[in-house]
N, C-alpha and C positions, 0 to 999 in steps of 0.2 A: 579862248585858249584852244589850240589845236591838239591833236593826239600826241604828237612828239613832246609838246610842252607838258601835257598832263603826265605822260610817262616819265619825263625828266624830273618833275617834281617828286613823284613817287620814288624814283631811283635815288634821288638826293636824300629823301626822308629816310630810306632804308640805310643808306651809307651813314648818315648822321646818328641814327639809332644805334649803330654799332660803334660809333665814335671814331670812324675812319676818315682820314683825309682823302682827297681825290687821288693823291699819289699812292696811298695804300690800296685804294680800290683798283687803281690801274695795275699795280703790282700783282694783285690777286688775279686779275683777268689776263695779265700778260700783254697789256696794251699801253699806249702812251697816255700820260695824264691829261693831255689836251683832248683826248677822245672822251674821257670822263666828263670834262667840262662841256663839251659839245652835246653829250647825252643829256646832262642836267639842265642845260640851257634850252633844250628842245630843238637843237639844230640837227641832231642825228639820232637814229635808233641804234642800239648796240647790235652786233652780230649775235645770233642765237647761240652760237658756240661760246662766245664770251659771256653771255648772260648765264648760260648753264654753269660755266666755271665759277662765276661769282656766287651763284646760288649754292653750288656744292660746297665751296669754301666757307660760306657764311652759315651753312647748315640750315638753309631755308629752302622752301619749294620755289620752283620757277614761277608758279602762279602767284606767289606773294608780290611779285613786281607789278601785277595787274589787278591787285585787290585794293579797291578803293572803298570798300564797305566799312573800314575802320573809322572813317571820318564821322565825327559826331555832329549832330545838328546843334545849332545855337541853343535851342530850348533844352536839349539834353545836357549840354555843358553847364547851363545855368542851374539846372536841377542838381547835377552832380556837385557843383561848387557849393550850393546851399546846404546840401547834406553834409559835406565836409565841414563847412563853416559852423553848422549847428553842433558838431561834435567837439569843437575846439574850446579850450578854456579862454577866459577873457584876455589873458596876456598874449596867447597865440592869435586871437582875433585882431588885437591891436597891431601885432607884427604883420599879419596878413594885410591889413589895411595900409600900413606903411609901404609894404612891397607893391601893392596895387597902385599906390600913388606914384611910386618910382616908375612903374611900367607906363603910366600915362604921361609922364614928363617928357 
């Protein structure tokens, strides 16, 4: 994966965390929706001025677009899931199991 693709994945992750469509993100930046698509697919980097507009409008720091430290290791995910699982009652554990089976299907 190249740097544009890595950045694009992070950009998309931020957009989705805010619940925005590509069209809404384009509106915020004052650019065409196709530009957002190209950023997220790793074809283009955004202009710094557009990225600053987006960060300001989302209330986040510009650096957040370059922060990949939030990614959790698989071991940490497993540990966190087990801690949550241990706190659930039997009915919720059964529901969680059904949900996990759906995800695997």
